[in-house]
N, C-alpha and C positions, 0 to 999 in steps of 0.2 A: 294713154289709157287712164281713165279716171279710176280712183281707188273706190272699190265697192265697200260700203259700210259693213257688209256682212263678211267680207273677205273671201267669199266662197268661189269666186271666179278667178282667183289669182293662181298662177303656177307656183310650184314649190320654190323656184328661184325668186319669183316676185315676192312671195310671202317671206322668204328669208331676208331679202333686201329690206322689206318694210319693217321687219322685226329689228334688224341691225340699225336702221335709221331711227326707229323708236327708242332703242337703247341709248342712242346719242342724245335724243331729246330728254329722256328721263334723267340721264346723268347731268345734263346742263341744268335742268330744273333743281336737282338735288344740290348742285354746286351753288346755284343762285340763292336757294333757301339758306344754305349754310353761311354764305357771305352775309346775308341780312341778319341772321341770328347772331353772328359774331359782332355785328354793328349794334346789337342791342334791340333790333326790331323783332317783334313777335306778332303773330296773328292768330286768330281763332282757328282751331284744328278743322272746323267745318268749312273754312275757306280753302278751296282746292287750287288757289291761284298758282302755287308752285308745286302742287302735288301730282301724283300719277294714279289717281283713282281708276279702278277697273270699270269698263263700260258693260261688262257681262255679269258681274256679281257685286257683292257688297265690300270687296277688298278695298281698303282705303289707300294703299300705297304699294307700288311694285316692290317686291323683295328679290334681290339677286342681281346678277350681272349676266345671266344667260338669256336665251330667247323666251323662257317661260318663267312666270312668277313662282317662287319657291314656296309660297304659302300653301299649305295643304288644302285650305278651304277655297283656293282660287285656281292655280295652275293654268291661268289664261296667258296668252302670248303678250309680249311686250307691246305689240301694236294695239292691243285692247286697253293698254294703260297710258298710252302717249297722247290721247286725245285732249 
């Protein structure tokens, strides 16, 4: 089954699995960005290469380790941040 960009056709189990997988991607990106910063490499904050910007709102980075972003202005799923 192809993943719908709107996520509206996924079952609850599929949505949960997608969010869990997205959290793994977000965590790996955060680890990679931290590794590069420790090595003295920095980049413009507008460059989302290692970021997890939300696809639904202006949230610039996923906050938290649950399936939903903790930022009160966002509250979108991890899957919306892992693109």
